[in-house]
N, C-alpha and C positions, 0 to 999 in steps of 0.2 A: 442600506449602505453596502456598496460593492466591496468584496474582499480586496485587500491591498494589492497593487501591482508588485511585481518583483523588485527587490532592492530597496524597500522603504522600511527596513527594520529599525533604523536609527543608528546603525554602525556601518562604517564604510566597507562595502564589499564590491570589489571591481566588477564592472558590467560584464566583462568577458570571463568571469570565473563562476564556477558552481559554488554554492554555499557548502562549507565543510564544518560540521560539528564533530568534535572529537574530544576524548577524555575517558577515564576509567569507567567501567560498569558500575563500580561502587567506590565511594570514598572510604578508605580503610584506616589510613592514618594521615596526619597532616603532611608528613614528608612524602608519602606515596602519592597523595593527591596533587601536591605541588609539582613534583618531578614528572608525573605523568602528563599533567596539564602543560607544563613548560615544554615537554618533548613534543606534544601535539601542536602547540602554538608555533614552535620552531619549524615544523613541517608544513605549515600553511593553514592551520585551523583558524577559521574566523570566529567561531563560538566554541567555548569549552563546556564540557558536560561532566557530571559525576552523579551517581545514584546515591541519594541520602536515605530515603525510605524505599525499601525494595519489596514489592508484593510477591511473596514466595508461594509456591504450590504446597510445599511441605513445611510443617511448623518448625522442624529442626534446622532448616536452611538459614543461612545468614540473611537477615531481613534489612540490612543497612545499619549504619552507625547511628542514624537518627540525628536529632538537632545538633549534637556535638560537632557534626561534620560540616554544618553550614559555614562557619568561619573559614574553614579550610578551602572550600571551593571559591568563596568570595575573595580570599587572600590570593589564590592562584590567578584570579582575574586581574586583581590589582598589580600583581607582579608582571604579568604579560601584557597588560593593557587590553585584554580581550573581554567581552561580555561573557557571563557564565549562565548555564541553564541547568535546571533540575526537574525531576518529575515530582508532581504533587498529586495526592489521592484523597485529600480531605480539606475542608475549610481551614482547619488548624494548620495543615502543611502550607497552605497559601499565606496565612498570616505570619507564620515563622519565616518563611522564605523571603517575603517582602521586608520584614523587619531586619533580616540579616543583610539585605542589599542585593539579593539575587536579581539578575537582569531579565531573564527569560524563563518561563514555565512551560512544561509540557505535561499533558494528560496521557497516561499510559494506556495500553491496549485493554487491560482488565477494567480499568475505570471507564473507558469509552463504552464498553459493553453494557453498562448500567446507567440508564437515563437519570435515576435518582442521584447517583454519585456525580454525574456531569452537571446536573442542576445545582447541587450543593456548591460545586466549584464555581459554577457561573455566578451564583449569588455572592460567593466570597470575593469574586473579581469585580463585581459591579462598582463602577466609579474609579477603577484602578487603570492607569495608563501603562500596561505592560504587555509585551509580545507573548503570544501563547500558541504553542504547537499542539495539535491533537493527533495522536496515533490512531491507526485503524483498530477497530475492535478485534478481539481474538478470533471471532468467527467471521466468515466472509459475507457481511451484511453491509451493503453500501448505504442504505437508508439510515442505518444506525450510526455510521460514521458521519454522514451529512447532518444528522440530527444533533450529533454532539457538537459539530462545528457551528451549527445554527444557534444552539443554546448559548455557547460562549460569545458569538457575535452579537446576539440579542442582549447580552449583559453590558454591551458597550465596548468590547474589545475590537479595535479596528485593525490592529497588526496581528493577523491570524494566519497560520500555516498548518499543513498536514505533514504527518510522518507515516510512511508506509513500511511496516516491519513483517509483512507476510501474515499468514493465517495458520493457526494451530490445526493440526490434524491428528486423528487417533493413532495412526501408525506413520510417523515421519519417514520420509525417503532420504534422498541425498541431502535435503535441506531440513533444518529444524522447523521452520515455518514455511508452508508452501507459498511461493511467490506467484499468486494469481494476479498477474500483471493487468489483466483485463479490468479489474476493479479500480485501481488508481488511474488507469487510462480513462475510464469512464468518468471518474471524479474530475480529471483534467478537462474532459470534454464539456462537462456541465459548468465548471468553474474555471475558466482558462486563466484567470488572473491570480489564482490561489497558488502560493508556493507549496510544492510537494517535495519533501525530502525523503530519500530512500535510506533504509537502515540495513545494509548488508550483513551487519553483525548478527542481528536477530533473525534475519531470513535464513542465514546459513547455519549458524551455530558452530561454524568451523572456519578457523582463520585461513585455511588453505583455499577456500572458495570465495573469500571476500572480494578479492580483485576481480573475479569473473562477474560476480553480481553487480559490483560497482560499475564496471564497464557497461553492462547491459542497461543499468539505470541511466547512465549518461547517453547511451545510444538512443534511449526512449525519450530523451530530452526532458527528464525531470530536473528540478532546480538545484539539487544538492544531495549530499550524503551525510549520514551520521555513522561514524565508525568508532567503535570502542578501542580505546588506546590505553595501555597499562605499562608502567615502567618495567614490571616483571610478571607477565601474564600467566606464566606457568604456576605461579603461587598466588594468584589472585583468589580473593575470598568468595567470588561469585563469577560464574560463566567464564571460567579460565580459557576454555577451548576457543572462544569466539573473539578474543581480544588480540590486538597487535601491539608489538613494541613500537615506540616512536620511529625507530629505523624502518621497521616493517611497513608502518603507515607511509613513510616517505617514499619507499620503493613502490608501494601499491599506487600511490598517487602519480608518481613519475611514469608509470607504465600505462596510465590511462590515455586513450586516444580521444581527443575532444573533436568531434565532427561538427560540421556546420549544419544548420537547419535548412539553409537554402544557398544557392549560388546564382550568379548573374550570367554564366556563360551560356550563350545562345544555343550552342550545339547540345550541351548537356540538357537544357531545358526542352529543346525540340525532341531529343530522344526520350526523355522522361515522359513528356506529354504523350508520345506515341504508345509507350508501354502502358500508361495509365488508361489510354483509350481502349487498349486490348482488355485490360482488367475490367473496365466498366462494361464492355460488351459481354465478357465471360460471366460477370456477376449477373447480368440480366438474363443470360441464357440459363444459368443454374437456377435462378428463381422461377423462370417460366417452366423449366423441367420439373421443379418440385411441385409447382401448381398443377401440372399435368398428372404427376404421380398421385396427387391427392384426389383428383377427379376419378382416377381409377380406383382408389381406395374407397371412395363413396359408392362407386358402382358395386364394388365387392360387398360393401355394407348392405345395399339393397338386396343383393343376391342372398347374403347370409340371413337377413331378416325373413325373406320369403320362405327360406328353407329351415328356419329356426336352428341355425348353426351359431356357435359362440364366436365372438370376435376373435379371440386369441387361440391359435393352435400352436402349442409350444414347440413341436417338432419342426414345423415350418419356420418359426421365428428363429430357432437355434441355427438352422441351415442357412437362413438369409444372413443372420448376423455374422457367422464365421466366413461365409463366402465373400460378403461385401467387405469385411475387414481385410481379407486377403487381397481382394482386388485393389483396395486403397493402398495397401502396403506396396504392391507392385507399381502403383502410380506415383510412388515417392512420398506418400503422406505418412505422418507418424502414426504409431499404433494408437496412442492416446487420443489424438484428434479423430482418427477413423472410428474408434469405438464410441466416442461422444457424438459424432455426426450421425452414425447409423442408429444409435439409440434415440437421438432427437427426432430423426425422420420417423422412426417406428412409433414413438410416442404421439406425434402429430397424426399419424395414420390411424392409430387406435382412437384418438379423439374424433377424428372425422368420421370413422365408422360408427362410433358410439352415438354421435348425433343423428346419423341416419337411422340406426336400429332403434333408437328411442324416440324417433319423430321430433328430434330437436333441430333447430337451425344450426348450421355449421359455421355461421359467421360469428366471430368473437368481438364482443364490445369491449374495447380496451378502456376500462375506467382508470381515471388518473388517481392512483392510490397513493402517490407521494404527498408528503405533508411539508411542502416548501414553505419555509418561513419568510417573513418580510424583510429579513436582513441580507442573507446571502442570496445572490441573484445568479441565475444560470445565464449562459451566453445565448 
């Protein structure tokens, strides 16, 4: 069964709008939950959220109000006329949420990382007609994310979506969770009908950056946003720094520029096609040049083998790395990209030389290691 097309969640979301999920990180009190959700709904939220059970890193952290908070979020949905969503991490959570009347469930990043947990949730959802979102795992593993989506889909859940919240890193930089955009973009490439919602709150961990990441998500043509919204975020019981007030949510949304995916203007299309033609030619030239470089690397491999010289000479590699990065910087490339590119080229060069020096073929057989299930289908 194909993942559902956009806009078939069961609630009216205008075709020209991005899906907005908003509400507090945690349900703390009945009043706080209702006021936060009402504020989010008044600023345009299509779906309301609140954390009931919170998987926390440290045992002393607030782990959610638990079952007692379920009536609060359900009541907020009734008052505003909006569907409500919560995170579930066990079969018992699923049972309690559905009994309480929760409309939408999502599987959190920590749960997605554990196939046993995902399978438990899938089994609990079997035979239930409820929309489910699956967040990416904490680590940058696309197959793990796809596997979780497949498990839920194979349980019979047809209204299925993904949430991108970035990836945990050992030493966070400007963002709490690194936004490795290439992974959700690849998920979109493989499953073009799957709704992908971006969570700027968890990516940034900082309310001042939420608007910037939200705009980038919209520019990349993802389907919507999940933004944590609290009536008094400075005094929130969890993740205070990454939540917006309802007014701040409204301002952030109003500042977004919604661009078109395409236009019909002949002049624009002609100019774009000409530039894309240049890009295609340059890409081909780059690939051919890399192929020629690897031919030279193989020749060096033969020469080193005949003279019993090691593949790696560290001084030479250090000099190459630094000089090439500087050349890339002068060409206007970012330092991060330059370092990754030079390292990738060097790794392939070592692989090519290793094959020659150990009398191995340098051709790589690309075995299909993916475990694509019968439910989700790629384009």
